[in-house]
C-alpha positions, 0 to 999 in steps of 0.5 A: 711734547704734544699729546692728543686726548680725546673722548666719545664727546667733548663739552665745547662750550656753554649751553651744553654744546658738545663735539662727538668724538672730540679731542684736544692737543696739549703742548707744554701745559697749554691747549694748542688745538681743540675740536673733532678728533680727526681734525685735531689728530691731523695737525700732529705727527703719527708718533705724537702720544694720544689716548682715547676714552671711547665711553667718556666725556672730555670737559674743562676742569671744575672750579671750586670758588670757596674753600679753606684749605687750612681747615680739615673738615673735622668736627672742630677744625678751628681747634685742630688749626689752632693746635697745629704747627705751621709745618703740620698745617701746611702738610694737611693743606697740601693733602687737601689740595690733592684731594680737590684735584683728584675730583676734577677741580683744577682751580680753587679760591682759598678764602682764608688761611693763616700766615700766608701758607696758601700763597706758599702752597700756591707757588709750590704747585705752580712750580710743579713741586706738588700736585694740586689745582691752581689756587687763587688765595685771599691770605688772611681775611680782615675781621673785627677784633674778636670777630669771625675767624679772628684766630687766622690773625686778620683782626683790624680796627679803624681805617688806618689798620684796615688799609695796612692789612690790605696792603700787607696782604697785597704785598704778600702776593695774594690774588684777592682780598677777603673780608668777614663783613658779618659774623660766622658759624664756626667762631665760638663766642664771636658775633652772631652770624647776622651782625655786621662787623664793618661800617659801610664806610669801612667797607668802602675803604677796604674795596678802595684799598684793594682796587689800588692794588688791582685786587678783587674782594670777596665778602663773607656776609650772612646778615642783610646789613653786611650784605647791603654794605658790601654790595654798596662798597662794590665788592666782587662777590658775596659769600653765603648771602643768607640774608639773616637779621636779628629776628629771621630774614630780610631779603632786600630787593634793592640790594639784589637789583644792585648786585645785577647792576654791578655784576656782583656774584653770589657764592652760596658756598653750598656744602657737600652736606647740604642734604644733611643741613636741610635735615638738621635745620628742618626741611621747611626752613631749608627749602626757604633758604634754598628758595632765596638762592633760586630767586636771586638767580632768576632775577639775574644775580650771577652765581659762583659754585663753592663748597666751603670745604674745611668747615665741619662736614664740608669735605674736600672730595665732595664737589659734585655733591655741592653742584647737585644743590644747583640741580636741586634748585632747578638748574640743568646739568648743562647749566651747572657744568657752565657754572662750574667752568666758564661761568666761574672762570668769568666771574673770577677774572680768569676766563682768558686762560681757563674754563673752556677747552680752547687753543691758548687756554691752560690745559686744565681739563678732565675726562669722566665716564658717562655723559654729565650733560644728561647725568651730573653724577657722571662727574664722580667717574673721574678717569683723568685730570690735567692741571696745566697739562700735568696729569693726575688721577687713576689713568696717568700710567695709561693716559700718556703712552710712550708708543703713541698708540690708541687705547 
């Protein structure tokens, strides 16, 4: 069955382009028409269900490129995970995926889980048995023995073990490979965040094996040594990219130039609590770190939006707060919406079917009150979310009226 959804304005493309009184027609989870409301409605029979939001904005569903559904965002999510059975952990992951969807996030990249649970959840959501966003899952991340996130089960040592781990993940049906190129903050007793966990040769082996399986690679990397090795190996994205060294920071312009040349994206994974982070580490130090992200994007490094949802204080309903980080470093609301829709889809290799409101694309969309092109906080006023055409949110009962009447 067809459905027409319209609003006062529709975000029609990059650069803040909009259609006033715009609409999409959705059929079997796919957008079959998009444009001015009068033109779209003329394509369908009068009896086709339709809903209009007279003070709303219709836009593509949002993309959060860095989440951890297996973690609960509590004070000690690692201990909670380790104490949880697979059944309890899976139940929590399902709840958290629904939280993301309720905020308008229709695609997420899950960058590390335990025991293939995210693959299972992805498939359940795809089959329509659970509500949630599209999940691109990395499965079990590769790490050094005792390294960052060792508790997820991905410890490897030596080229043979590395190749075998990548092949196991690929065989399990993951959408990408994740490697912990450096230490990380939530692993008690693990290596420091600046320390590289793999040699440049080992990083090349990871990427080489992933390419054989047709999979992209995301590298967690805080330290400059790990960042440089990951970029030289040809990873598709660097997560965090804080340029840490043993004694401070070490930003390498040659590595940034290589990122631009290779199209390597950087996901700062700005927590929804980025303002609180700035207060805890000191505003001057925080602004220095934030400034490096600003500098990289000014030099042409593509950015990805992500929340790191699941680690302490990184809640699953705070995506808009994370997007406001990009406003803080100088991006306009229109640029940020591009970043979280078409731009993220392009960087993740899924622009062929999501990220825009265009015929042939998945019906991943949301409606919000107000105009997020001028006021980003309007993204918090979610009225309706569709993930592959499936409605979710407070307007479900009204959004697909059986009598086909306008609201």
